[in-house]
C-alpha positions as MATLAB code, in Angstrom:
seq = 'MLGVCAVLLCASAACTGTQNIESAVENRTITDMAGRTVVVPSEIKSILCTSPPSTNLVYMVAPDRLAGWSFLPEKEYTPEQYAALPVVGGWFGKETGSYENFIAMHPDIVVEGYTTDGGTARATVTVRQEKMEPIPVVAVEDTTNATGYSAPIRFMGDLLGEEEQAEAMISFYEGVLITVRERVASIPDDERVRVYYAEGPKGLMTDPPGSSHSELIELCGGRNVADCAITAGIGMTEVSMEQIIRWDPDVILAGDAKFYAA';
ca = [
     -93.837   41.708  -11.328;
     -91.362   40.879   -8.541;
     -93.431   37.831   -7.759;
     -93.232   36.655  -11.403;
     -89.459   37.164  -11.402;
     -89.075   35.217   -8.213;
     -91.069   32.355   -9.650;
     -88.938   32.399  -12.817;
     -85.695   32.462  -10.820;
     -86.823   29.562   -8.723;
     -87.828   27.605  -11.827;
     -84.464   28.419  -13.399;
     -82.601   27.270  -10.351;
     -84.646   24.038  -10.277;
     -83.911   23.392  -13.934;
     -80.185   24.083  -13.383;
     -80.115   21.714  -10.428;
     -81.851   19.014  -12.462;
     -79.329   19.458  -15.321;
     -76.423   19.179  -12.902;
     -77.856   16.016  -11.447;
     -78.431   14.539  -14.873;
     -74.883   15.556  -15.938;
     -73.435   13.874  -12.910;
     -75.451   10.669  -13.636;
     -74.399   10.699  -17.343;
     -70.675   10.837  -16.609;
     -68.207    9.229  -14.230;
     -64.559    9.828  -13.374;
     -62.053    7.040  -13.799;
     -58.259    6.566  -13.488;
     -56.817    5.039  -16.670;
     -53.761    2.749  -16.778;
     -51.422    5.662  -17.273;
     -52.629    7.154  -13.985;
     -54.619    9.939  -15.634;
     -57.996   11.151  -14.342;
     -60.536   10.902  -17.201;
     -64.253   11.771  -17.291;
     -66.130    9.194  -19.399;
     -69.817    8.502  -20.102;
     -71.472    6.261  -17.496;
     -72.640    4.048  -20.357;
     -70.052    3.505  -23.051;
     -71.670    2.264  -26.288;
     -69.204    3.214  -29.021;
     -65.370    2.836  -28.957;
     -62.513    3.576  -31.368;
     -58.928    2.564  -30.711;
     -55.603    3.910  -31.942;
     -53.744    0.628  -32.371;
     -54.362   -3.050  -33.309;
     -53.698   -4.479  -29.803;
     -56.187   -2.110  -28.117;
     -58.687   -2.745  -30.933;
     -58.423   -6.523  -30.389;
     -58.861   -5.965  -26.626;
     -62.169   -4.176  -27.061;
     -63.274   -6.700  -29.678;
     -62.653   -9.551  -27.263;
     -64.288   -7.996  -24.216;
     -67.244   -6.137  -25.818;
     -67.374   -6.600  -29.619;
     -70.713   -4.820  -29.955;
     -69.127   -1.628  -28.675;
     -66.393   -1.508  -31.294;
     -67.068    1.205  -33.912;
     -64.208    0.523  -36.292;
     -60.975   -1.295  -36.856;
     -57.463    0.169  -36.726;
     -56.418   -2.588  -39.197;
     -58.089   -4.827  -41.789;
     -59.489   -7.776  -39.883;
     -59.088  -11.388  -41.055;
     -62.604  -11.837  -42.506;
     -62.256  -15.550  -42.555;
     -62.201  -15.591  -38.772;
     -64.396  -12.572  -38.090;
     -68.218  -12.711  -37.992;
     -69.719  -10.695  -40.842;
     -71.345   -8.081  -38.583;
     -67.948   -7.139  -37.186;
     -65.895   -7.615  -40.304;
     -68.182   -5.047  -41.972;
     -67.084   -2.299  -39.504;
     -65.061    0.509  -41.146;
     -61.272    0.477  -41.060;
     -60.274    3.829  -39.505;
     -56.527    3.318  -39.065;
     -54.591    4.546  -36.134;
     -51.175    5.506  -34.748;
     -48.964    2.485  -34.213;
     -45.579    2.925  -35.822;
     -47.214    4.230  -38.978;
     -49.836    6.983  -38.958;
     -52.874    5.710  -40.853;
     -55.502    7.430  -38.664;
     -57.185   10.783  -39.101;
     -58.150   12.844  -36.111;
     -60.900   14.467  -38.096;
     -62.338   11.064  -39.066;
     -62.211    9.811  -35.462;
     -64.025   12.870  -34.131;
     -66.609   12.736  -36.971;
     -67.540    9.187  -35.942;
     -68.540   10.447  -32.479;
     -67.289    7.562  -30.331;
     -68.020    7.744  -26.616;
     -64.260    7.150  -25.902;
     -61.040    6.535  -27.729;
     -58.694    3.864  -26.350;
     -54.962    4.543  -26.642;
     -52.854    1.470  -26.153;
     -49.261    2.105  -25.135;
     -46.164    0.061  -24.350;
     -43.785    2.690  -23.053;
     -43.328    3.633  -19.353;
     -43.634    6.744  -17.268;
     -43.652   10.242  -18.697;
     -43.236    9.192  -22.279;
     -46.512    7.298  -22.211;
     -48.375   10.095  -20.503;
     -47.027   12.670  -22.947;
     -48.166   10.587  -25.963;
     -51.649   10.140  -24.479;
     -51.865   13.806  -23.588;
     -51.119   14.794  -27.204;
     -53.758   12.339  -28.407;
     -56.306   13.829  -26.040;
     -55.579   17.348  -27.213;
     -56.125   16.192  -30.828;
     -59.310   14.248  -29.962;
     -61.080   16.858  -27.843;
     -63.838   16.711  -26.693;
     -63.799   12.880  -26.887;
     -62.234   11.228  -23.795;
     -59.040    9.281  -24.462;
     -58.448    6.372  -22.118;
     -54.931    4.887  -21.906;
     -54.469    1.066  -21.622;
     -51.029   -0.339  -20.714;
     -48.960   -3.194  -22.000;
     -51.331   -4.540  -24.681;
     -48.541   -6.087  -26.726;
     -46.938   -8.203  -23.972;
     -48.171  -11.780  -24.512;
     -47.524  -12.675  -20.892;
     -49.205   -9.610  -19.440;
     -52.713   -9.540  -20.911;
     -54.573  -10.081  -17.608;
     -54.398   -6.491  -16.300;
     -55.545   -4.765  -19.503;
     -58.392   -7.297  -19.918;
     -59.509   -6.721  -16.315;
     -59.286   -2.951  -16.722;
     -61.413   -3.058  -19.932;
     -63.974   -5.329  -18.249;
     -64.317   -2.916  -15.325;
     -64.490    0.145  -17.653;
     -67.294   -1.388  -19.782;
     -69.201   -3.216  -17.090;
     -68.167   -6.544  -18.649;
     -66.439   -7.988  -15.566;
     -67.767  -11.514  -16.045;
     -66.654  -11.739  -19.620;
     -63.242  -10.322  -18.734;
     -62.723  -12.738  -15.822;
     -63.715  -15.668  -18.025;
     -61.170  -14.598  -20.632;
     -58.461  -14.144  -18.026;
     -59.101  -17.588  -16.549;
     -58.813  -19.187  -20.028;
     -55.745  -17.169  -20.967;
     -53.838  -17.788  -17.772;
     -54.639  -21.513  -17.952;
     -53.233  -21.725  -21.464;
     -50.151  -19.744  -20.447;
     -49.434  -22.138  -17.576;
     -49.796  -25.165  -19.908;
     -47.452  -23.631  -22.456;
     -44.813  -22.765  -19.854;
     -44.936  -26.239  -18.284;
     -44.409  -27.948  -21.653;
     -41.672  -25.528  -22.783;
     -39.796  -26.111  -19.510;
     -39.318  -29.739  -20.495;
     -37.581  -28.932  -23.776;
     -33.750  -29.061  -23.530;
     -32.036  -25.921  -24.892;
     -30.182  -27.891  -27.567;
     -33.497  -29.393  -28.823;
     -35.347  -26.113  -29.261;
     -36.444  -25.552  -32.877;
     -34.565  -22.782  -34.716;
     -37.162  -20.431  -36.255;
     -37.036  -17.705  -38.850;
     -40.092  -15.487  -38.925;
     -40.496  -14.410  -42.613;
     -42.447  -11.187  -43.065;
     -43.303   -9.189  -46.177;
     -44.228  -10.535  -49.657;
     -40.680  -11.762  -50.251;
     -40.037  -13.042  -46.738;
     -37.068  -10.676  -46.371;
     -38.344   -8.850  -43.319;
     -38.324  -10.147  -39.784;
     -38.465   -9.380  -36.082;
     -35.611  -10.566  -33.828;
     -35.631  -11.679  -30.204;
     -36.962   -8.870  -27.983;
     -39.531   -7.688  -30.502;
     -43.151   -7.863  -29.413;
     -44.047   -9.028  -32.891;
     -42.070  -12.275  -32.561;
     -42.205  -12.985  -28.823;
     -44.490  -16.024  -29.251;
     -41.622  -17.921  -30.849;
     -39.603  -17.987  -27.577;
     -42.677  -18.182  -25.379;
     -43.685  -21.428  -27.172;
     -40.197  -22.952  -26.939;
     -38.645  -21.961  -30.200;
     -35.321  -20.152  -30.806;
     -35.638  -17.010  -32.951;
     -32.525  -17.101  -35.166;
     -32.767  -13.537  -36.473;
     -29.692  -11.494  -35.500;
     -30.620   -7.999  -36.548;
     -31.806   -4.672  -35.158;
     -35.296   -4.247  -33.829;
     -37.339   -1.779  -35.836;
     -39.600    0.233  -33.517;
     -43.323    0.433  -34.093;
     -44.615   -2.048  -36.706;
     -41.224   -3.896  -36.770;
     -40.338   -5.842  -39.949;
     -36.586   -5.246  -40.180;
     -35.212   -5.804  -43.662;
     -32.740   -8.661  -44.045;
     -30.973  -10.485  -46.904;
     -31.236  -14.032  -48.167;
     -27.497  -14.470  -47.270;
     -28.300  -13.634  -43.627;
     -31.204  -16.109  -43.504;
     -29.010  -18.881  -44.968;
     -26.281  -18.092  -42.406;
     -28.792  -18.238  -39.556;
     -29.738  -21.755  -40.743;
     -33.326  -22.068  -39.379;
     -35.059  -25.425  -38.963;
     -38.456  -23.881  -39.656;
     -39.623  -20.786  -41.501;
     -42.852  -19.184  -40.310;
     -44.567  -17.246  -43.089;
     -46.226  -14.033  -41.892;
     -47.422  -12.983  -45.351;
     -49.847  -14.982  -47.534;
     -48.110  -13.928  -50.761;
     -44.768  -15.195  -49.530;
     -46.357  -18.450  -48.363;
     -48.054  -18.940  -51.713;
     -44.790  -18.363  -53.541;
];
């Protein structure tokens, strides 16, 4: 009997050892862009994101790993196989996501894009992780800064084993950025086009200088005429027609199809 018990104990130990080895192989430990230590699957096949910028980042680097959209994609510019993915919402100024829905979809990881610094960012990501348990939440920094995409792209490429794709994207992006800056530098200040960015179905919402939603205006050499407060999150500060007339733009950019059609 003792002999049988000894054999069973040895077999059990062997099985436990094998399980531990398999577990170690199936997972790896990374440091995300908020400086957090996160255990993630060695092979990440399915990803959900909590905001549009992080969703776009995954879509660009590894579209076949994206499990759903945090926003409704432009189907005209999105291949059918990706446009058909479910819209799951998220947390980006307005809370359209559901923790229960995210967990029920069983993604390998959830990507949390953030634009704040220091403790505030870590605290937000920590709350998201507590709500998403047991799914790992990986924080990605600065995904709304149009001049700072290289680091998040490289991080995502390393995380997903898509380094070649990421470096090709960075090379293209940085080349375009250099070209734009060189051309903009040659435009005298008094010749820069005055731009009003019209948002909402009536065009009476906008984002002023300093907002991540309108930063391309200045980056591309325009002058954003909006003189109003920045609305955090999704932006779109309400303004009046009288203000727009007073700002006297040369060009109006329509951010809403209904307003453009009107």
